[in-house]
C-alpha positions in Angstrom: -83.7 73.0 35.8 -87.2 72.2 37.3 -87.6 70.0 40.3 -91.2 69.7 41.6 -93.7 67.2 43.2 -96.8 65.8 41.7 -99.7 63.7 42.9 -99.5 61.6 39.8 -98.5 58.0 40.3 -97.3 57.5 36.7 -95.1 59.4 34.4 -96.2 61.5 31.4 -95.3 60.3 27.9 -92.1 62.2 27.6 -90.8 61.3 31.0 -88.4 58.4 31.9 -89.4 56.6 35.1 -86.9 55.8 37.8 -87.3 52.2 39.1 -85.4 51.0 42.2 -84.9 47.3 42.4 -83.5 45.2 45.3 -81.1 43.3 43.0 -77.5 43.5 44.1 -76.0 45.5 41.2 -76.6 46.9 37.8 -78.3 49.8 35.9 -80.5 49.4 32.9 -82.2 51.9 30.5 -85.1 49.9 29.0 -88.2 50.3 26.9 -91.2 48.3 28.3 -93.8 46.4 26.2 -96.1 49.4 26.4 -93.5 51.7 25.0 -92.7 53.6 28.2 -89.0 54.2 29.2 -87.5 53.1 32.5 -84.2 53.8 34.2 -83.7 50.8 36.5 -81.3 50.9 39.4 -80.3 47.8 41.4 -79.6 49.1 45.0 -79.8 46.0 47.2 -82.1 46.1 50.1 -83.9 49.3 50.6 -83.7 48.7 54.3 -79.9 49.1 54.1 -80.0 52.5 52.6 -78.6 55.0 55.2 -78.1 58.8 54.9 -74.7 58.5 53.2 -75.9 55.9 50.7 -79.1 57.8 50.0 -77.2 61.0 49.0 -75.0 59.0 46.7 -78.0 57.1 45.2 -79.8 60.4 44.3 -76.7 61.7 42.6 -76.0 58.5 40.8 -79.5 58.5 39.4 -79.0 62.0 38.0 -75.5 61.4 36.6 -76.6 58.1 34.9 -79.7 59.9 33.4 -77.4 62.5 32.0 -75.2 59.8 30.3 -78.3 58.6 28.5 -79.2 62.2 27.5 -82.4 61.9 29.3 -84.2 65.4 29.6 -87.3 64.5 31.7 -87.3 62.2 34.7 -90.1 60.9 36.9 -89.5 59.2 40.2 -92.4 58.0 42.4 -90.6 58.2 45.7 -91.9 56.7 48.9 -89.8 58.1 51.8 -91.2 55.5 54.2 -89.7 52.8 52.2 -86.2 53.8 53.3 -86.4 52.3 56.9 -83.0 53.8 58.1 -84.2 57.3 57.0 -87.3 57.2 59.3 -85.4 59.0 62.1 -84.3 61.7 59.7 -87.9 62.4 58.7 -89.7 62.7 55.4 -88.8 66.4 55.2 -85.1 65.5 55.2 -85.6 62.9 52.5 -87.4 65.2 50.1 -85.2 68.2 50.8 -82.1 66.0 50.3 -83.4 64.6 47.1 -84.1 68.1 45.7 -80.7 69.5 46.7 -78.7 66.7 45.4 -80.6 66.5 42.1 -79.4 70.0 41.5 -75.8 69.3 42.7 -75.5 66.2 40.5 -77.0 67.9 37.5 -74.5 70.8 37.7 -71.9 71.3 35.0 -69.6 74.3 34.7 -69.5 74.9 30.9 -69.2 78.7 30.8 -66.2 78.3 28.6 -67.4 75.4 26.4 -67.8 76.2 22.7 -69.8 74.4 20.1 -73.1 72.4 20.5 -74.0 71.5 24.0 -75.1 68.0 25.1 -78.8 67.4 26.0 -79.4 68.4 29.6 -81.7 67.2 32.3 -84.5 69.8 32.2 -87.1 68.5 34.7 -87.5 66.0 37.5 -90.9 65.3 38.9 -91.0 63.5 42.3 -94.4 61.7 42.0 -96.9 60.1 44.3 -98.9 61.3 47.3 -96.1 60.7 49.8 -93.8 63.0 47.9 -96.5 65.6 47.1 -97.2 66.2 50.8 -93.7 67.6 51.2 -93.7 70.4 48.5 -92.2 72.9 50.9 -89.2 70.5 51.7 -88.6 70.2 48.0 -88.8 74.0 47.4 -86.3 74.5 50.3 -83.9 71.8 48.8 -84.0 73.4 45.4 -83.2 76.9 46.9 -80.3 75.5 48.8 -79.0 73.6 45.7 -79.3 76.6 43.5 -77.2 78.7 45.8 -74.6 76.0 46.3 -74.2 75.9 42.5 -73.8 79.7 42.4 -70.8 79.3 44.9 -69.5 76.6 42.6 -69.7 78.9 39.6 -67.6 81.5 41.4 -65.0 79.0 42.7 -64.8 77.3 39.2 -64.1 80.6 37.4 -60.5 81.1 36.3 -58.5 83.6 38.4 -58.1 85.9 35.4 -61.9 86.4 35.3 -62.4 86.3 39.0 -59.9 88.8 40.5 -60.5 90.3 43.9 -62.4 93.2 42.5 -64.6 90.9 40.3 -65.1 88.6 43.3 -66.6 91.5 45.2 -68.8 92.4 42.3 -70.0 88.8 42.1 -70.9 88.9 45.8 -73.0 92.0 45.2 -74.8 90.3 42.4 -75.5 87.3 44.7 -77.4 89.5 47.3 -79.9 91.0 44.8 -83.4 90.5 46.1 -82.3 90.2 49.7 -81.8 92.7 52.6 -78.2 91.8 53.0 -75.9 94.8 53.4 -72.6 94.6 51.5 -69.6 96.7 52.2 -66.3 96.3 50.2 -63.0 97.8 51.4 -60.7 98.8 48.6 -56.9 99.0 49.1 -57.1 102.5 50.7 -59.7 101.3 53.2 -57.8 98.1 53.9 -54.7 100.1 54.9 -56.9 102.5 57.0 -58.5 99.6 58.9 -55.0 98.2 59.6 -55.6 95.0 57.7 -51.9 94.8 57.0 -51.7 91.0 56.7 -54.3 91.0 53.9 -52.4 93.8 52.2 -49.1 92.0 52.5 -50.5 88.9 50.7 -52.3 90.8 47.9 -50.0 93.7 47.2 -48.0 91.8 44.5 -51.0 91.5 42.1 -52.2 94.0 39.6 -55.7 93.7 41.0 -55.6 94.9 44.6 -57.0 93.0 47.5 -60.6 93.6 48.8 -62.2 93.0 52.2 -66.0 92.0 51.8 -68.4 92.5 54.7 -71.9 91.0 54.4 -74.5 91.6 57.1 -77.9 89.9 57.4 -80.2 91.0 60.3 -82.9 88.4 60.5 -82.8 88.1 64.3 -83.6 90.5 67.1 -81.9 93.9 66.9 -79.6 93.3 69.9 -78.9 89.7 69.3 -75.2 89.0 68.7 -74.4 87.6 65.3 -72.9 84.4 64.1 -69.8 85.4 62.1 -68.7 83.3 59.2 -65.3 84.0 57.7 -64.1 82.7 54.3 -60.8 82.5 52.6 -60.9 84.3 49.3 -57.6 83.8 47.5 -58.8 84.2 43.9 -55.6 82.6 42.6 -52.7 81.2 44.6 -49.3 80.9 42.8 -47.6 80.4 46.2 -46.0 83.8 45.9 -42.2 84.0 45.7 -42.1 80.5 47.3 -43.8 79.4 44.1 -45.8 76.2 44.0 -44.7 73.2 41.7 -46.4 73.5 38.4 -48.5 70.3 39.0 -50.0 71.9 42.2 -51.1 75.2 40.6 -53.6 74.5 37.9 -56.6 74.3 40.3 -55.6 77.2 42.6 -58.5 79.4 41.3 -60.5 77.3 43.8 -58.5 78.7 46.6 -61.5 81.2 46.9 -63.9 78.3 47.8 -64.1 79.3 51.5 -65.1 82.8 50.5 -67.7 81.7 47.9 -69.2 79.2 50.3 -69.8 81.7 53.1 -71.2 84.3 50.7 -73.7 81.7 49.3 -74.6 80.7 52.9 -75.6 84.1 54.0 -77.6 84.6 50.9 -79.4 81.3 51.4 -80.1 82.2 55.1 -81.7 85.4 53.9 -83.8 83.7 51.1 -84.9 81.1 53.7 -85.8 83.9 56.1 -83.8 82.5 59.0 -84.4 84.5 62.2 -80.7 85.0 63.0 -78.2 87.8 62.7 -75.3 86.7 60.5 -72.1 88.5 59.5 -69.8 87.2 56.7 -66.2 88.5 56.4 -64.2 87.6 53.2 -60.6 88.8 52.9 -60.0 88.5 49.2 -56.5 88.6 47.5 -54.5 87.1 44.7 -51.2 85.6 45.9 -49.2 86.8 42.8 -45.5 86.9 41.9 -44.0 90.3 41.2 -41.4 92.8 42.5 -44.0 94.0 45.0 -44.8 90.6 46.4 -44.4 89.6 50.0 -41.0 88.1 50.7 -40.0 85.2 52.9 -38.4 86.8 55.8 -40.7 89.8 55.9 -42.3 90.8 59.2 -45.9 92.0 58.9 -48.0 93.7 61.6 -51.5 92.2 61.6 -54.8 93.9 62.4 -54.7 92.6 65.9 -51.3 94.3 66.5 -49.5 91.0 66.7 -46.5 90.7 64.3 -46.1 87.8 61.9 -42.7 86.6 60.5 -43.2 85.2 57.0 -41.2 82.1 56.6 -43.1 80.9 53.6 -45.2 82.9 51.2 -47.4 80.0 50.3 -48.8 80.0 53.9 -50.8 83.1 52.9 -54.3 82.0 53.6 -53.9 81.9 57.3 -52.5 85.5 57.2 -55.5 87.0 55.6 -57.8 84.9 57.9 -55.8 86.3 60.8 -56.9 89.9 60.0 -60.5 88.7 59.4 -60.6 86.9 62.8 -59.3 90.0 64.6 -61.7 92.2 62.7 -64.7 90.0 63.7 -64.4 91.5 67.2 -66.0 94.6 66.0 -69.3 92.8 65.6 -69.4 91.2 69.2 -70.0 87.7 67.8 -71.7 84.9 69.7 -69.7 82.3 67.6 -67.1 82.4 64.8 -66.5 79.8 62.1 -63.9 80.2 59.5 -63.8 78.2 56.2 -60.7 77.8 54.1 -58.9 75.6 51.7 -55.9 76.0 54.0 -53.6 73.0 53.8 -52.7 70.0 51.7 -51.9 68.3 55.0 -55.6 68.1 55.8 -55.9 65.9 52.6 -53.0 63.7 53.9 -55.0 63.2 57.1 -58.5 62.7 55.7 -58.2 62.0 52.0 -61.1 63.5 50.0 -63.7 62.2 52.3 -64.2 65.0 54.8 -63.1 68.5 55.8 -61.1 68.9 59.0 -62.6 70.8 62.0 -60.3 72.2 64.8 -61.7 73.9 67.9 -61.1 74.1 71.6 -64.9 74.4 72.1 -66.6 71.2 73.2 -70.0 72.2 71.8 -68.6 73.0 68.4 -66.4 69.9 68.3 -69.5 67.7 68.9 -72.0 69.8 66.9 -70.3 70.3 63.5 -69.4 66.6 62.8 -73.0 65.6 63.7 -74.5 68.2 61.5 -72.1 67.1 58.8 -73.5 63.6 58.9 -77.1 65.0 58.7 -76.4 67.3 55.7 -73.7 65.3 53.7 -71.0 67.9 54.2 -68.8 65.6 56.3 -66.2 67.0 58.8 -63.9 65.3 61.2 -62.2 66.7 64.3 -58.4 67.1 64.7 -56.9 68.2 68.1 -55.9 71.8 68.8 -53.7 71.5 71.9 -51.4 74.2 73.2 -48.3 72.0 72.2 -49.1 72.8 68.6 -48.9 76.6 69.3 -45.5 76.7 71.0 -43.3 76.2 67.9 -45.0 79.1 66.2 -43.7 81.6 68.8 -40.0 80.6 68.1 -39.5 83.6 65.8 -38.2 87.1 65.5 -41.8 88.3 65.7 -44.8 87.4 67.8 -45.7 84.5 65.7 -44.4 82.8 62.5 -46.8 81.9 59.7 -45.2 78.4 59.3 -42.4 76.3 60.9 -40.9 74.4 58.0 -39.7 71.5 60.2 -42.9 71.2 62.3 -45.3 71.7 59.4 -44.2 68.3 57.8 -46.0 66.7 60.7 -49.4 68.0 61.7 -49.5 70.7 59.1 -53.3 71.0 59.1 -53.2 71.5 62.9 -50.4 74.0 62.6 -52.6 76.2 60.4 -55.4 76.2 63.0 -52.8 76.8 65.8 -51.6 79.9 64.0 -55.2 81.2 63.6 -55.8 80.6 67.3 -53.5 83.5 68.1 -55.9 85.9 66.3 -59.3 84.4 67.3 -61.1 86.8 69.7 -60.7 85.5 73.3 -63.8 84.1 75.1 -65.8 83.6 71.9 -66.5 80.1 70.6 -64.5 79.5 67.4 -64.0 76.7 65.0 -61.7 76.4 61.9 -62.9 74.3 59.0 -60.1 73.2 56.6 -62.0 72.3 53.5 -59.1 71.6 51.2 -60.1 67.8 51.1 -63.5 68.9 49.7 -62.3 71.7 47.4 -62.5 69.5 44.3 -65.0 66.8 43.6 -63.7 63.2 43.9 -65.0 60.3 41.8 -67.0 58.9 44.7 -69.0 62.2 45.0 -70.8 61.6 41.8 -70.5 65.2 40.9 -69.0 67.2 38.1 -65.3 67.8 38.3 -64.5 71.0 40.1 -65.9 72.9 43.1 -68.2 70.9 45.5 -69.8 74.0 47.1 -69.2 72.5 50.6 -69.8 73.2 53.4 -72.9 75.3 52.7 -75.4 72.7 53.7 -73.6 72.2 57.0 -73.4 76.0 57.7 -77.2 76.5 56.9 -78.0 73.8 59.4 -75.6 75.3 61.9 -77.3 78.7 61.6 -80.7 77.1 62.1 -79.9 75.0 65.1 -77.0 76.7 67.0 
């Protein structure tokens, strides 16, 4: 799909023109007296459009155009007309438009057969105001393209995106960049003492992988930002098997891994002058005679032992090894991203991801950047009181406390991870389970949202 700017004030003959009106409600696809086509949107007062409403507006325009099989769209956009967006700046407006055009146009139809529907092929952002911000549009397109690549990975069925194939997909993503990719196979995983990752993935036919991605855009001795993503390519729940109604979308349990992989590639393509390391523990939580059992005690990479009381609390185990392994890179800050708990959805619905940290700067920064980018996150507490029940075990720590996890389960997941996060290094945990699958209010295709890539890019730029 093409998204670009033009000085032109009017649309070419084969383009449908977007018209925004200040009527209260309604959408119309009309032919004017002179034969031109217009897609009219009633949006209320322009002065009332804030960042959140603007993102939804852009997506709604694209989704509506698709329902009318429109292939070419022209929007003479005036950023200054949106009074509440003045503080955000015209660059933000044009970048946000471009990114969200691509996000809303995205469909995952790799497995569709038969004749495909007409697709939106080109969007021109017209007028002198828009044309002055060509670089912002190009940046927005680049970000949108890589978010959609992450969505492709997360949307792929687990049978076609096993740990080995996930690692191969990551190698494909980095082509054309200077990112170094290292992949540990099962032998190297054991050699590096990544025992928790091995325990989770050993029950599958396709063995676990540990993916390391390194981008050196900053000064040689500058400490890197480390991003960690959960890469469970399919989660049955293990021997504590999930209910059937909770399993069909568990190929998207690799969303954290796909998002951090796309983030570092985007950072490299944007030429960010930062050093970034991405760690992705990748495994399939399968059911077999080799699978991890409830009651097993596993030694983690850190040396701490973990009692497994529930095999469906597997994501935190593979992240525990990755958090400990991150110490090798002397990071300046660590953020892990994971579809970790259904409890986070109970707390926040599908409106925002949960962020948990004991670092005041991260607790303030991440929600603020979420508002700026549209990848919304909201803080939950991470007090010592949440950690104590996890030490009541035969091992150093238990992966879940069945009684406790019914109350504050999202925080319990973060509390578990805190035992493995390197001491003295700022660390935040993002539980993106609420944003794993697009909700109706998102105005996106069903499936992966690709979050929180926009948030992470902005974090890399500004931290």
